[in-house]
TILUMZA-455755 format. One record per residue (C-alpha): residue number from 1; residue in one letter; x, y, z. Coordinates in pm, 1 decimal, always signed. Layout:
PT   mikol   guti          u          v          w
PT     NUM      A          X          Y          Z
...
This chain:
PT   mikol   guti          u          v          w
PT       1      X     -395.1     +699.6    +1558.0
PT       2      X     -617.4     +577.2    +1299.7
PT       3      X     -661.5     +187.9    +1170.6
PT       4      X     -474.0     +281.2     +858.0
PT       5      X     -174.4     +423.4     +998.0
PT       6      X     -158.8     +129.9    +1245.6
PT       7      X     -155.5     -113.3     +950.4
PT       8      X      +76.6      +98.3     +746.7
PT       9      X     +345.2      +40.1    +1040.9
PT      10      X     +274.5     -327.9    +1027.0
PT      11      X     +459.2     -546.5     +742.6
PT      12      X     +176.4     -726.0     +555.7
PT      13      X     +144.9    -1126.6     +527.0
PT      14      X     +223.7    -1250.0     +214.0
PT      15      X      -38.7    -1526.0     +163.6
PT      16      X      +39.6    -1787.0     -131.5
PT      17      X     -172.6    -2061.8     -292.6
PT      18      X      -55.1    -2446.3     -286.4
PT      19      X     -223.2    -2730.6     -508.3
PT      20      X       +4.6    -2970.9     -355.4
PT      21      X     +242.5    -3080.5      -49.8
PT      22      X     +536.0    -3004.2     -311.9
PT      23      X     +409.8    -2668.1     -384.1
PT      24      X     +356.7    -2586.9      -14.8
PT      25      X     +721.9    -2628.7      +64.2
PT      26      X     +823.5    -2435.0     -223.3
PT      27      X     +588.4    -2144.5     -127.5
PT      28      X     +745.0    -2154.3     +218.5
PT      29      X    +1091.1    -2177.9     +139.0
PT      30      X    +1061.4    -1903.0     -117.9
PT      31      X     +881.8    -1648.9     +107.6
PT      32      X     +545.1    -1678.3     +180.8
PT      33      X     +415.9    -1592.6     +561.1
PT      34      X     +112.6    -1812.1     +519.6
PT      35      X      -16.8    -2068.7     +267.9
PT      36      X     -386.3    -2152.7     +159.8
PT      37      X     -482.0    -2497.8      +39.8
PT      38      X     -764.3    -2723.0       +0.8
PT      39      X     -858.1    -3066.1     +106.8
PT      40      X    -1005.6    -3338.6     -100.7
PT      41      X    -1351.0    -3175.6      -73.5
PT      42      X    -1548.1    -2857.2      +14.2
PT      43      X    -1289.4    -2662.6     -139.0
PT      44      X    -1334.8    -2438.8     -481.3
PT      45      X    -1050.7    -2602.6     -667.6
PT      46      X    -1170.3    -2930.6     -727.7
PT      47      X     -934.5    -2988.5    -1016.4
PT      48      X     -631.0    -2904.9     -818.7
PT      49      X     -434.7    -3191.2     -666.4
PT      50      X     -549.9    -3092.2     -332.6
PT      51      X     -423.7    -3241.1       -2.7
PT      52      X     -495.8    -3587.7     +142.9
PT      53      X     -536.9    -3598.8     +515.9
PT      54      X     -191.5    -3729.5     +554.1
PT      55      X      -36.6    -3484.5     +324.5
PT      56      X     -230.6    -3183.9     +500.0
PT      57      X      -97.5    -3303.2     +839.2
PT      58      X     +261.2    -3293.4     +688.7
PT      59      X     +197.1    -2973.0     +536.1
PT      60      X      +79.6    -2799.2     +834.7
PT      61      X     +378.4    -2943.1    +1012.8
PT      62      X     +634.9    -2853.6     +782.5
PT      63      X     +500.7    -2480.0     +766.4
PT      64      X     +503.9    -2455.3    +1138.4
PT      65      X     +827.3    -2568.6    +1148.0
PT      66      X     +949.5    -2286.3     +936.8
PT      67      X     +749.6    -2061.0    +1097.8
PT      68      X     +457.4    -2011.7     +861.4
PT      69      X      +78.3    -2040.5     +860.2
PT      70      X     -166.4    -2274.3     +665.2
PT      71      X     -518.6    -2161.0     +588.9
PT      72      X     -750.0    -2429.5     +459.8
PT      73      X    -1033.7    -2366.0     +217.9
PT      74      X    -1406.0    -2479.6     +290.0
PT      75      X    -1532.4    -2229.0      +69.8
PT      76      X    -1806.1    -2401.3     -155.5
PT      77      X    -2161.5    -2289.0     -137.3
PT      78      X    -2309.2    -2630.4       +8.5
PT      79      X    -2625.9    -2782.5      -85.0
PT      80      X    -2829.6    -2984.7     +192.8
PT      81      X    -2644.6    -3311.1      +80.9
PT      82      X    -2314.8    -3166.1     +187.1
PT      83      X    -2379.2    -3067.4     +524.7
PT      84      X    -2361.9    -3345.9     +725.5
PT      85      X    -2020.0    -3447.3     +544.8
PT      86      X    -1900.7    -3088.6     +629.1
PT      87      X    -1958.8    -3150.5    +1001.6
PT      88      X    -1758.2    -3458.7     +983.5
PT      89      X    -1472.5    -3264.3     +796.2
PT      90      X    -1489.6    -2964.0    +1021.6
PT      91      X    -1434.5    -3228.9    +1311.8
PT      92      X    -1124.1    -3390.0    +1124.8
PT      93      X     -965.9    -3033.7    +1057.2
PT      94      X     -967.9    -2940.2    +1408.9
PT      95      X     -739.4    -3266.8    +1512.7
PT      96      X     -515.8    -3136.6    +1227.4
PT      97      X     -485.7    -2774.0    +1364.2
PT      98      X     -450.8    -2534.6    +1065.4
PT      99      X     -411.5    -2182.1    +1150.5
PT     100      X     -749.7    -2058.5     +980.1
PT     101      X    -1024.9    -2180.8     +772.6
PT     102      X    -1169.0    -1994.2     +469.4
PT     103      X    -1549.4    -1997.1     +476.7
PT     104      X    -1812.7    -1851.4     +236.2
PT     105      X    -2141.3    -2002.7     +323.7
PT     106      X    -2329.7    -1878.4     +613.8
PT     107      X    -2467.2    -2252.4     +685.5
PT     108      X    -2097.5    -2380.7     +665.4
PT     109      X    -1980.8    -2089.5     +917.2
PT     110      X    -2237.2    -2196.0    +1160.3
PT     111      X    -2129.9    -2568.9    +1151.5
PT     112      X    -1782.5    -2463.2    +1187.1
PT     113      X    -1857.4    -2271.0    +1493.8
PT     114      X    -2040.4    -2538.8    +1644.3
PT     115      X    -1778.7    -2818.5    +1589.3
PT     116      X    -1483.1    -2633.5    +1647.3
PT     117      X    -1551.9    -2305.9    +1827.8
PT     118      X    -1185.3    -2202.2    +1895.0
PT     119      X    -1115.5    -2195.7    +1490.3
PT     120      X     -998.1    -1885.1    +1313.0
PT     121      X    -1266.3    -1831.9    +1023.3
PT     122      X    -1197.3    -1608.4     +750.4
PT     123      X    -1490.3    -1517.1     +484.3
PT     124      X    -1378.3    -1588.3     +141.3
PT     125      X    -1411.7    -1345.3     -127.8
PT     126      X    -1695.4    -1569.8     -296.7
PT     127      X    -1909.7    -1404.4      -23.7
PT     128      X    -1908.8    -1062.1     -212.6
PT     129      X    -1750.3     -864.0      +38.5
PT     130      X    -1781.7     -509.1      -97.9
PT     131      X    -1847.3     -263.4     +205.9
PT     132      X    -1776.3     -220.0     +566.6
PT     133      X    -2103.7     -281.1     +684.2
PT     134      X    -2025.2     -659.7     +573.4
PT     135      X    -1705.5     -645.1     +748.9
PT     136      X    -1839.2     -531.0    +1046.6
PT     137      X    -2140.3     -799.2    +1029.1
PT     138      X    -1903.3    -1067.8     +978.9
PT     139      X    -1680.3     -923.3    +1281.3
PT     140      X    -1977.0     -955.1    +1526.9
PT     141      X    -2035.2    -1329.1    +1416.0
PT     142      X    -1683.8    -1389.0    +1500.3
PT     143      X    -1474.8    -1401.5    +1192.0
PT     144      X    -1115.5    -1266.1    +1241.1
PT     145      X    -1070.1    -1192.1     +848.6
PT     146      X    -1273.1    -1085.0     +550.0
PT     147      X    -1129.2    -1121.9     +201.2
PT     148      X    -1225.3     -836.8       +3.3
PT     149      X    -1380.7     -873.1     -347.7
PT     150      X    -1186.5     -812.1     -623.1
PT     151      X    -1407.8     -539.2     -748.2
PT     152      X    -1311.9     -296.6     -498.5
PT     153      X    -1061.9       -2.4     -556.1
PT     154      X     -789.4      +99.5     -321.6
PT     155      X    -1005.3     +394.8     -221.8
PT     156      X    -1294.3     +161.9      -96.2
PT     157      X    -1056.7      -46.7      +67.4
PT     158      X     -897.8     +230.3     +265.3
PT     159      X    -1262.4     +335.3     +353.7
PT     160      X    -1343.2       -1.7     +500.9
PT     161      X    -1011.9      -14.1     +699.7
PT     162      X    -1125.7     +314.4     +855.6
PT     163      X    -1442.9     +193.6     +927.5
PT     164      X    -1396.8     -134.4    +1094.8
PT     165      X    -1218.5     -243.8    +1437.3
PT     166      X     -843.6     -233.8    +1458.4
PT     167      X     -827.1     -596.2    +1497.8
PT     168      X    -1051.3     -689.4    +1198.0
PT     169      X     -805.9     -820.3     +918.8
PT     170      X     -853.3     -734.4     +559.6
PT     171      X     -704.7     -986.7     +287.7
PT     172      X     -699.1     -883.1      -83.8
PT     173      X     -582.6    -1044.2     -399.2
PT     174      X     -290.9     -867.4     -540.0
PT     175      X     -169.8    -1081.4     -797.6
PT     176      X     -316.8    -1364.5    -1041.5
PT     177      X     -604.4    -1446.3    -1281.6
PT     178      X     -922.2    -1260.0    -1268.7
PT     179      X    -1232.5    -1430.5    -1300.5
PT     180      X    -1487.6    -1233.6    -1534.9
PT     181      X    -1784.2    -1305.7    -1307.5
PT     182      X    -1857.4    -1084.6     -994.0
PT     183      X    -1649.8    -1227.3     -704.3
PT     184      X    -1631.7    -1555.1     -891.3
PT     185      X    -1991.7    -1633.5     -888.4
PT     186      X    -2006.4    -1768.5    -1233.8
PT     187      X    -2267.2    -1991.9    -1423.6
PT     188      X    -2109.9    -2028.7    -1747.4
PT     189      X    -1931.5    -2364.2    -1671.7
PT     190      X    -2250.5    -2491.7    -1535.9
PT     191      X    -2457.7    -2392.6    -1799.0
PT     192      X    -2219.3    -2510.4    -2095.1
PT     193      X    -2076.0    -2835.7    -1920.7
PT     194      X    -2290.5    -2901.2    -1603.5
PT     195      X    -1984.0    -2844.1    -1388.9
PT     196      X    -2018.2    -2626.6    -1099.3
PT     197      X    -1787.9    -2338.9    -1053.6
PT     198      X    -1926.6    -2245.2     -709.6
PT     199      X    -1845.4    -2615.8     -611.0
PT     200      X    -1497.9    -2603.5     -725.7
PT     201      X    -1523.8    -2776.5    -1095.2
PT     202      X    -1503.4    -2463.0    -1324.0
PT     203      X    -1402.2    -2541.5    -1658.5
PT     204      X    -1321.3    -2178.5    -1743.2
PT     205      X    -1539.7    -2126.3    -2043.8
PT     206      X    -1428.5    -1758.9    -2008.2
PT     207      X    -1117.8    -1881.3    -2192.3
PT     208      X    -1249.3    -2073.7    -2466.7
PT     209      X    -1282.4    -1911.5    -2825.1
PT     210      X    -1603.3    -1739.4    -2928.4
PT     211      X    -1740.5    -1578.6    -3254.0
PT     212      X    -1896.2    -1221.7    -3219.5
PT     213      X    -2202.2    -1128.6    -3389.0
PT     214      X    -2308.2     -774.0    -3436.0
PT     215      X    -2688.4     -650.4    -3481.7
PT     216      X    -2891.7     -892.7    -3669.8
PT     217      X    -2599.7    -1065.0    -3857.0
PT     218      X    -2698.6    -1387.7    -3646.0
PT     219      X    -2973.8    -1611.6    -3712.6
PT     220      X    -3166.7    -1567.7    -3370.0
PT     221      X    -3201.5    -1214.7    -3293.7
PT     222      X    -3156.9    -1092.5    -2942.9
PT     223      X    -3301.7     -761.7    -2805.1
PT     224      X    -3160.1     -520.9    -2522.8
PT     225      X    -3404.7     -573.9    -2241.2
PT     226      X    -3375.6     -191.7    -2187.8
PT     227      X    -3407.7      -34.2    -2553.2
PT     228      X    -3542.6     -326.6    -2749.7
PT     229      X    -3240.3     -279.1    -2988.9
PT     230      X    -3074.6     -546.7    -3114.3
PT     231      X    -2714.4     -564.9    -3015.1
PT     232      X    -2457.8     -845.5    -3002.2
PT     233      X    -2432.0    -1225.6    -2970.4
PT     234      X    -2133.2    -1466.2    -2901.7
PT     235      X    -2111.9    -1819.9    -3041.7
PT     236      X    -1875.3    -2075.7    -2873.8
PT     237      X    -1654.6    -2237.2    -3153.9
PT     238      X    -1753.2    -2572.0    -3064.6
PT     239      X    -2126.4    -2513.0    -3035.6
PT     240      X    -2242.0    -2348.6    -3389.6
PT     241      X    -2573.5    -2228.4    -3390.5
PT     242      X    -2606.8    -2139.1    -3019.2
PT     243      X    -2618.2    -1780.7    -2960.5
PT     244      X    -2569.1    -1600.2    -2643.5
PT     245      X    -2669.9    -1252.2    -2627.1
PT     246      X    -2444.7     -967.0    -2470.8
PT     247      X    -2603.1     -673.6    -2296.8
PT     248      X    -2391.0     -400.5    -2143.2
PT     249      X    -2483.6     -108.8    -1908.2
PT     250      X    -2282.6     +141.2    -1714.3
PT     251      X    -2112.0     -136.3    -1524.0
PT     252      X    -1948.6     -262.3    -1847.7
PT     253      X    -1974.7     -628.0    -1941.0
PT     254      X    -1676.5     -860.6    -1953.4
PT     255      X    -1732.9    -1171.1    -2145.9
PT     256      X    -1384.8    -1262.0    -2285.4
PT     257      X    -1048.7    -1331.4    -2122.6
PT     258      X     -944.7    -1086.2    -1835.6
PT     259      X     -587.5     -978.1    -1814.3
PT     260      X     -397.8    -1095.5    -1492.5
PT     261      X     -359.7     -892.2    -1187.6
PT     262      X      -28.5     -786.7    -1085.2
PT     263      X      +48.3     -496.1     -803.6
PT     264      X     +416.7     -571.4     -792.8
PT     265      X     +459.9     -203.8     -916.2
PT     266      X     +231.0      -61.7     -655.7
PT     267      X     +357.2     -192.7     -300.5
PT     268      X     +323.7     +163.1     -153.4
PT     269      X      -25.0     +208.9     -270.0
PT     270      X     -136.2     -148.0     -115.5
PT     271      X      +51.2      -43.2     +220.9
PT     272      X     -134.7     +279.7     +216.6
PT     273      X     -437.6     +103.4     +197.4
PT     274      X     -407.8      -79.5     +519.7
PT     275      X     -444.2     -437.1     +387.2
PT     276      X     -337.6     -689.5     +619.3
PT     277      X     -283.0     -993.6     +387.5
PT     278      X     -181.6     -994.6      +38.7
PT     279      X     -295.0    -1283.3     -137.8
PT     280      X     -169.4    -1445.3     -451.2
PT     281      X     -406.8    -1632.1     -659.1
PT     282      X     -319.8    -1956.2     -798.3
PT     283      X     -427.5    -2287.6     -623.4
PT     284      X     -391.8    -2456.2     -993.6
PT     285      X      -65.5    -2329.6    -1035.5
PT     286      X     +290.9    -2511.0    -1062.9
PT     287      X     +555.2    -2495.4     -806.9
PT     288      X     +763.2    -2293.1    -1035.6
PT     289      X     +471.9    -2044.9    -1057.5
PT     290      X     +406.0    -1996.3     -680.5
PT     291      X     +808.1    -1999.4     -604.4
PT     292      X     +868.0    -1709.0     -882.4
PT     293      X     +579.9    -1472.5     -745.8
PT     294      X     +644.7    -1562.8     -363.9
PT     295      X    +1020.6    -1467.3     -416.6
PT     296      X     +925.7    -1132.3     -599.7
PT     297      X     +659.6    -1029.8     -354.5
PT     298      X     +870.7    -1130.1      -83.0
PT     299      X    +1165.8     -914.4     -189.1
PT     300      X     +951.7     -623.2     -279.8
PT     301      X     +765.6     -619.6      +31.7
PT     302      X    +1093.2     -624.7     +252.5
PT     303      X    +1265.5     -399.1      +20.5
PT     304      X     +991.1     -142.9      +71.3
PT     305      X     +978.5     -186.7     +460.0
PT     306      X    +1351.6     -149.7     +451.1
PT     307      X    +1374.5     +176.2     +229.0
PT     308      X    +1091.5     +303.0      -20.5
PT     309      X    +1416.2     +427.0     -221.5
PT     310      X    +1528.4      +66.1     -227.5
PT     311      X    +1206.3      -54.6     -364.7
PT     312      X    +1216.3     +200.5     -638.4
PT     313      X    +1560.8     +117.1     -760.6
PT     314      X    +1470.2     -269.1     -763.7
PT     315      X    +1152.7     -219.9     -987.8
PT     316      X    +1316.7     -347.2    -1305.0
PT     317      X    +1440.4     -678.7    -1124.7
PT     318      X    +1083.4     -726.9     -980.9
PT     319      X     +926.0     -692.4    -1332.9
PT     320      X    +1189.4     -903.7    -1502.0
PT     321      X    +1124.2    -1195.7    -1234.9
PT     322      X     +739.3    -1191.0    -1261.9
PT     323      X     +749.8    -1207.1    -1619.7
PT     324      X     +919.1    -1536.9    -1590.8
PT     325      X     +612.3    -1711.5    -1458.2
PT     326      X     +321.4    -1818.2    -1660.4
PT     327      X      +80.2    -1506.1    -1699.1
PT     328      X     -167.9    -1357.2    -1944.0
PT     329      X      -95.3     -995.6    -1996.1
PT     330      X     -100.9     -792.9    -1669.0
PT     331      X     -313.1     -512.1    -1517.5
PT     332      X     -432.1     -355.7    -1199.6
PT     333      X     -770.5     -482.0    -1192.8
PT     334      X    -1021.7     -273.4    -1014.0
PT     335      X     -781.1     -120.2     -747.9
PT     336      X     -759.8     +204.1     -962.0
PT     337      X    -1097.9     +227.2    -1106.3
PT     338      X    -1317.8      +17.0    -1305.5
PT     339      X    -1142.3     -189.0    -1584.6
PT     340      X    -1199.7      -81.3    -1953.7
PT     341      X    -1164.8     -266.4    -2282.1
PT     342      X     -787.9     -261.5    -2250.3
PT     343      X     -829.2     -496.4    -1934.0
PT     344      X     -961.5     -783.7    -2153.1
PT     345      X     -793.8    -1027.1    -2420.4
PT     346      X     -949.7    -1085.1    -2722.6
PT     347      X     -735.4    -1243.6    -2984.2
PT     348      X     -617.3    -1552.3    -2781.3
PT     349      X     -655.5    -1764.8    -2493.3
PT     350      X     -335.3    -1878.0    -2402.7
PT     351      X      -59.0    -1799.4    -2112.5
PT     352      X     +282.0    -1589.8    -2192.1
PT     353      X     +578.6    -1778.1    -2007.8
PT     354      X     +933.9    -1667.2    -2013.7
PT     355      X    +1039.5    -2004.1    -1804.4
PT     356      X    +1026.7    -2365.3    -1836.8
PT     357      X    +1016.6    -2562.6    -1521.5
PT     358      X    +1275.5    -2848.3    -1494.4
PT     359      X    +1291.6    -2958.9    -1160.7
PT     360      X    +1274.7    -2906.3     -770.8
PT     361      X    +1604.0    -3047.7     -617.7
PT     362      X    +1491.2    -3359.9     -362.5
PT     363      X    +1834.1    -3485.1     -266.6
PT     364      X    +2192.1    -3491.7     -345.8
PT     365      X    +2398.7    -3810.3     -377.0
PT     366      X    +2714.9    -3952.7     -490.6
PT     367      X    +2819.7    -4241.4     -714.5
PT     368      X    +2882.3    -4565.4     -527.4
PT     369      X    +3230.7    -4598.6     -524.2
PT     370      X    +3441.6    -4631.5     -191.2
PT     371      X    +3453.3    -4254.7     -128.5
PT     372      X    +3103.3    -4224.5     -282.5
PT     373      X    +2943.8    -4417.4      -34.9
PT     374      X    +3098.7    -4210.9     +229.6
PT     375      X    +2978.0    -3883.1      +60.6
PT     376      X    +2621.9    -4020.3      -38.1
PT     377      X    +2506.6    -3928.4     +319.9
PT     378      X    +2628.0    -3580.9     +303.2
PT     379      X    +2413.1    -3301.3     +216.6
PT     380      X    +2459.9    -2962.6      +47.4
PT     381      X    +2511.4    -2650.7     +284.1
PT     382      X    +2804.8    -2810.9     +463.8
PT     383      X    +3150.7    -2637.7     +433.4
PT     384      X    +3326.3    -2907.1     +242.2
PT     385      X    +3313.7    -2714.4      -86.7
PT     386      X    +3492.4    -3011.9     -268.2
PT     387      X    +3240.2    -3252.4     -155.7
PT     388      X    +2960.4    -3075.0     -253.6
PT     389      X    +3079.6    -2997.8     -618.6
PT     390      X    +3127.6    -3384.1     -671.1
PT     391      X    +2769.5    -3434.8     -538.3
PT     392      X    +2479.3    -3526.6     -801.9
PT     393      X    +2141.4    -3339.8     -766.4
PT     394      X    +1820.4    -3594.5     -766.5
PT     395      X    +1451.6    -3486.3     -848.8
PT     396      X    +1167.2    -3597.4    -1062.3
PT     397      X    +1188.4    -3406.1    -1387.8
PT     398      X     +909.6    -3185.9    -1509.3
PT     399      X    +1006.7    -3120.8    -1849.6
PT     400      X    +1304.0    -3238.6    -2101.9
PT     401      X    +1639.4    -3107.4    -2095.2
PT     402      X    +1980.9    -3241.4    -2199.7
PT     403      X    +2326.0    -3291.1    -2120.6
PT     404      X    +2515.5    -2973.6    -2239.3
PT     405      X    +2227.6    -2751.9    -2179.5
PT     406      X    +2255.2    -2393.6    -1991.4
PT     407      X    +1989.8    -2371.3    -1716.4
PT     408      X    +1916.9    -2187.0    -1440.0
PT     409      X    +1934.0    -2269.4    -1045.8
PT     410      X    +1662.9    -2026.7     -887.5
PT     411      X    +1736.0    -1959.8     -524.2
PT     412      X    +1506.4    -1866.8     -245.4
PT     413      X    +1698.1    -1554.0     -131.7
PT     414      X    +1677.8    -1397.2     -496.0
PT     415      X    +1983.6    -1515.5     -643.2
PT     416      X    +1977.3    -1713.4     -983.7
PT     417      X    +2273.9    -1899.3    -1101.6
PT     418      X    +2363.3    -1974.7    -1451.4
PT     419      X    +2501.4    -2331.0    -1482.2
PT     420      X    +2576.0    -2621.4    -1757.0
PT     421      X    +2442.6    -2966.0    -1725.6
PT     422      X    +2747.4    -3190.8    -1702.7
PT     423      X    +2620.2    -3533.9    -1648.0
PT     424      X    +2296.5    -3736.6    -1624.0
PT     425      X    +2187.9    -4071.6    -1486.7
PT     426      X    +1829.0    -4216.4    -1532.7
PT     427      X    +1699.4    -4415.3    -1238.3
PT     428      X    +1606.5    -4752.1    -1403.0
PT     429      X    +1222.0    -4821.4    -1355.0
PT     430      X    +1175.8    -5093.3    -1611.5
PT     431      X    +1145.9    -4891.6    -1938.7
PT     432      X    +1241.7    -5059.4    -2237.8
PT     433      X    +1528.4    -4817.0    -2351.9
PT     434      X    +1711.0    -4927.7    -2038.9
PT     435      X    +1784.6    -5279.9    -2172.7
PT     436      X    +2017.4    -5128.5    -2437.6
PT     437      X    +2238.4    -4946.2    -2191.9
PT     438      X    +2608.5    -5043.3    -2120.7
PT     439      X    +2707.2    -4782.5    -1864.4
PT     440      X    +2525.0    -4858.3    -1504.9
PT     441      X    +2590.6    -4694.1    -1188.5
PT     442      X    +2444.5    -4710.7     -836.3
PT     443      X    +2334.1    -4405.3     -686.3
PT     444      X    +2153.2    -4372.8     -322.0
PT     445      X    +2134.1    -4755.2     -352.3
PT     446      X    +1932.9    -4736.7     -704.1
PT     447      X    +2033.7    -4883.6    -1029.1
PT     448      X    +2093.1    -4595.3    -1273.8
PT     449      X    +2205.0    -4584.2    -1646.2
PT     450      X    +2400.6    -4292.1    -1805.0
PT     451      X    +2217.2    -4103.1    -2043.8
PT     452      X    +2236.5    -3781.6    -2250.7
PT     453      X    +1867.5    -3645.6    -2191.7
PT     454      X    +1559.1    -3685.7    -1975.0
PT     455      X    +1241.2    -3679.3    -2211.8
PT     456      X    +1001.8    -3887.7    -2023.3
PT     457      X     +755.1    -3714.9    -1800.9
PT     458      X     +825.1    -3759.9    -1420.4
PT     459      X    +1139.7    -3922.4    -1484.9
PT     460      X    +1361.8    -3968.5    -1169.6
PT     461      X    +1693.0    -3824.4    -1262.4
PT     462      X    +2037.8    -3732.4    -1118.3
PT     463      X    +2248.0    -3478.4    -1263.5
PT     464      X    +2588.7    -3297.2    -1246.2
PT     465      X    +2600.4    -2945.4    -1259.5
PT     466      X    +2894.7    -2692.3    -1306.7
PT     467      X    +2774.0    -2557.0     -968.7
PT     468      X    +2610.9    -2764.0     -715.1
PT     469      X    +2240.2    -2679.4     -612.5
PT     470      X    +2099.8    -2745.2     -278.6
PT     471      X    +1793.7    -2929.6     -174.9
PT     472      X    +1468.1    -2715.2     -222.5
PT     473      X    +1624.4    -2503.8     -532.0
PT     474      X    +1448.6    -2497.1     -837.8
PT     475      X    +1590.6    -2572.2    -1176.9
PT     476      X    +1439.9    -2370.5    -1502.5
PT     477      X    +1537.7    -2287.7    -1824.5
PT     478      X    +1393.7    -2022.9    -2125.4
PT     479      X    +1171.9    -2180.5    -2356.9
PT     480      X    +1380.1    -2348.1    -2626.6
PT     481      X    +1256.8    -2104.2    -2887.7
PT     482      X    +1417.1    -1808.4    -2690.5
PT     483      X    +1737.5    -2000.3    -2639.6
PT     484      X    +1766.8    -2087.4    -3022.5
PT     485      X    +1723.6    -1724.4    -3100.6
PT     486      X    +1988.0    -1613.5    -2843.8
PT     487      X    +2234.8    -1827.7    -2994.4
PT     488      X    +2186.8    -1715.3    -3370.1
């Protein structure tokens, strides 16, 4: 039996990103088999919230309790001054026992093997893993898994699968943002701002606005190094007079915004290629984004392995759900061949979004009357339906909404429930507007005032809905412009 046939009979791992403990818990609840995270240093997302040691320990514990794995990214390209601290960091990680470490730099790989010989090591996509020779090289070094370069087609990945050992795992990105530089090795951020993309501090200059000049219409001409012919240059809008030449060869040139990768409509092809782990990009994304993508791919994978016909029948649902998270128009990246000009976005640098993130339910509670004090200790999921419907849902708000709004409860299993906001209480925190409030209550031992809206960022709120949510559910709504248009 070939390696590809063996893998095709096994359901792939769904690997999701997490920027924080909150997002990790959402990813696991909404269907991730594994989550990849970064610590406070040595990962390639310096601007993400990332995990403190205590949060990492709690995240690993939570994931393991729910049957999920945690992979920690330690994938910077290290300088001399990074190495001694890396040795200490690997020692700390060995005590926390994540399931795998993601490494790109050979020096970091060697230190990890010295400090923690038993660690399961995965080779990051940053290492430009584009051929079966590279996969076999890392296999001989002891790496269990290699993350394929984004520049590979499914045909190339399938060939790699056939020419590496059966127990060598392939991980590939199947959804999310695409870097315009080769395997993410970009120098634009460093050039413009001094912030190193290869050490996690990318400022995403590829998303900025540029003016494009053709031939000699710009002040300082640049010649094509192969033909000597004047071609094109770009000028970043906040740096007038600084012209950057644009050269193109048979492999193309992709300076501007790339579309996001989305393979939700191509589950059969991904399975056929023999990819062990399907990776979602987005260690800077919100809990709503991660939960939406995790839930959609989870259901698509499960449906396909139950019945390919069921998967095909549910394609409209997958498309609808994926469109409810932030994205830049979708493409299939390099999977079916090299991208062309249609794979780029030239007219804007903004995300599209069909949903607004409102909250994650942290707790349920009751107003502190005699009966309420008894019920405050109860949690949703019990059989007492009447009690559940009287409970309030507590959370820290992400975006403004109001009493009377129609919103949506997003369930981990795939259901979405339309509900109405019936009542709302603000947890007192010393804000000036609280002094004017006349109606006060106590909820879970906290003084609260009754309000009609929650406009303040990170406001702690309790609400009553027309149908009670459960702890861990996500609340979302359509953008206000969409809701207003629907009413007209």
